[in-house]
N, C-alpha and C positions, 0 to 999 in steps of 0.2 A: 502492501500499499505505499500511497505519495501521500501524506500528509501536510496540506496548506493551511498554516496555523496563523491565523492574525488577532491582533487589538481591534477595539472596537475604533470611533472615531473618535477625534476629540471632546469632552466635554466641559460645562462651567466649573466643574470640580477642580478638572484639571489645570483649567487656565488660573484657577482662582489660589489654588493649591490647599484644598481642603480634602480632609479624606470623605470619601463616599460610601467604600464598602459594598453592601448589597443590597442600597438605597437604589431605587431605576437609575437616574443619572439622566440627565441633558443634554444632548447633543448640540454643542457652538456647531453655526453656518460654517467655519470652518470644518468641524466633525464632520458634517454632512456634504462638503464638499472633498474632504478626504475621500471618502466612502464609496462618492461617485468615481472619484481619478480611479481609487483601486478596481470597481466595478467595471471602466470603460476601456482598463489596462488588459483589464483578464476575463472579457469578456466571450472570448472564443470558447475560453475553457468550459469543458464538461464537466462538472463534478460525478459523481459516484453516491456521494452520500456527503451528509450535511448534519454538521453538528452545533449549535448554539447555546450560550450560555441564555440560559430563562430572564436573567436582567433586561429592563426595557431598553437600555444603552447599546446593548448587544443585539438586539434583536432588530433596533431601528437603524443599526449601521448595516447587518444582513438585507435589510429588507432593498436600500437603499443599493448594494452592492447587486442583489438579482437582479432591480431594476433595469439592469445595464447588460447584463447577461441574455445570452442569444440563446440558452437554453431553460430561459427561467420560467416555460409554462409546463415543463418536465420535471421542476422543482416539486408543484404543489401539492402539498399533503406528504410532501419524503423528506420534511425536514425535521431534527429531531432535538426539542429543547432540553437542557439538564441542569439542573442543579450542581453538576460533580464538577462544571467548570465554572462556578462561578467566581467571582472576588472573595476576598479574603471577607470573613463575616465578622467586622470589629466594630457591634454595636457601639461599647462605650465610649468611642474615639470618632464616630460621625458626623459630620460637619466641623470637627474641631482641623488646626491648622496639621499639614503634614511634618510638620517641622516639630510637632511635639509628638505624633507618633516615632521619626526617626531618633527623637532621644532614647525613648523608650528602648529601642534597640541598637545604642550605640557602641555597644562592643561587638565586632566581626561575629562573637560564637553565639550571641542571646538570640541569634532567627532563630534556634529550633530548643531553646531554653525558656522563651520568653512565659511568663506567667501573664496572662490575662486579667483585667482588672475587673472583668463582667462577665458575666455565668454561661454568657452569648457567645464571647468571643473565639475566635480559632486562632492557632497557631501556625506559624511557617507548615509545619509538619503535618496537620491537618488536614492543609492543603495539600500535599506532596502526597498524603493518604490517598484522598477521595480523586487526583488525579491518575494518580496510580490505577486504582480501580478502572475508571474512565480507561486507560490507554490497553488494562488488560482485556478489556470488550472487545476495543478495537482489533484487538491481535485474535481472540475468538473467534472473533467474527469475519475475519479476513484473509488469516493467514493460518491458524490452525487452532483448535479447540481443544489440542492435547497441549496448549501450551499453558508455561506456568512460571510466574515470574519469581518465585519466594517470597512476595512483600505481602503483609498479614500483617493485620493489626496488634501482635506481640513482638513481630521482631522489628514496624517499622519505628519504635521509638528508641529500639537500639543504636538508630542514627544519631539520635541526638546524644547519645555517649560519647560515637564515635567522631561527630561535629565535633566536639570540644577538645578532641586528641589531635585534632589536625591544624596544622601551621597553618595562618592564610600564604604565605609565602611559597607552600609545598602544594595549595592549590592548584589542582588543571579547571583553570575556567572555561567554559564556551566558547568567549574569545578567544582564546587558542585552538579550540576543539574543534571552528572551523576550516582552520587551516590543515587539519591532520585527515580531512574525510574522507572516504574510497572513492578511487575514480566512479563518475556515473555510469551505469549499468543500463543492458537494452530490454529490458524486461518491460512487460507491458502491464503498469500497475495501476491500480483502483484508485483513482483522486478524490481525497475527502476533504472538503475544508473543514475546520475547525474555528469557531468565532469565540471570543473571549474576553480577558481580562487581564492586566498586568503581572498581577499576582499569580494568578492560573498558567500564564505561560511560562515564569519563573519557574514556577514547581513540574508543569510539563516537558522543559528541559533539564531540570535536576532528573527527572524521571527517569530520562533517555542517557543521560552521561551518569546515573547508577549503573542502567542495567549495559553500558557500553562497558563498565569496572573502572571506571573513573572516578575520582573523589566527588562526592557531592558538592556541588559550590558553597564555599560562605558567602561570597559574594551574590548579588541577585543579579539577572540579567534583565535589565530594564529595556521592555519594548517600547517603540515609537509607534503611536498611534497608526494603526493600520500599516504597522509593520510587518514585514513578511517572511516566515519561517517555511523552508521544506525541508521535508526531513522523509525520505527513504529508509520504509524498514517492511525487510523482506528475507524468507528463509536460506538457509545456505545449501543448495542442492541437494548434497550428502545427507542432508537432515532430514529430508521429506517423510521417510519412513520409519523414523523414531517414535517409538510409543509416548515418552513425554520430549517437549520441545522447552527449552527453557532460552535464557538469555544468550548463552554460547554458540547456539544456532541460529542465531539470528546478524543480520546485517544492518545498522546503521549510519545512512550517507545522508550530511549535511548538503543540501545545495544551497539551498540561500539561508540567508541568517540577516533577518532584522532590515528587510530591504526593502528602499520606501523609493527603487525608481517611477512607480507609479506619480509619487507625488510631482516630481518633476516637469510633468507634462501636461498642458492647457488641456482645459475642458472645452 
């Protein structure tokens, strides 16, 4: 499968730099234009599956993108809206300045140890886990139902302890990883559009990095509004007959990394 992962268009909260979490969010005029430019640039691309966060700002972005797509009539009733790729739930911090939120995580190790001040708040590791389930479901559906990532509710918190042992200068970040991707392959892969949020994208990428047997990054990857990541995931040919498929049997190949080429084109 070939994942086209992108973030929603710019919102009022993005401009004014306050936390929006799982509130609906309101696209700015520029955010709408970003989505339109994305749609025009990829208008010929036919997506086999489309997954979108069920938050309004993501749904609105997707509507604008698909309105430009030449295959839009085929997508009706085939879009899956899911809470697994929502932004972080930070109820206690909603509408507060992003700077206050950053202060709570001033240490590079705090992102997996942060104790939220509200009972409904999530930590980054909570997002890591729900996006892990999302990725597992995609692999089961499109690659192999025999696949096992080995990530579960018990061992996902072991990452908490592992993160505390990693020195920041030893971490292999995805910024470096993009230079290490394998050569493009000639396989016909299903194109899957995933439209969500900055926090969810960061943890999807951390998930992929973890599955590539790299260290989970302490530094978050900050995705641009409508920035595009294209990641190929497919089975090594020799593993097709195995009883259990795991990460060792998969190829993860980064084709695009936070790409905003589409924003440089006039609509």
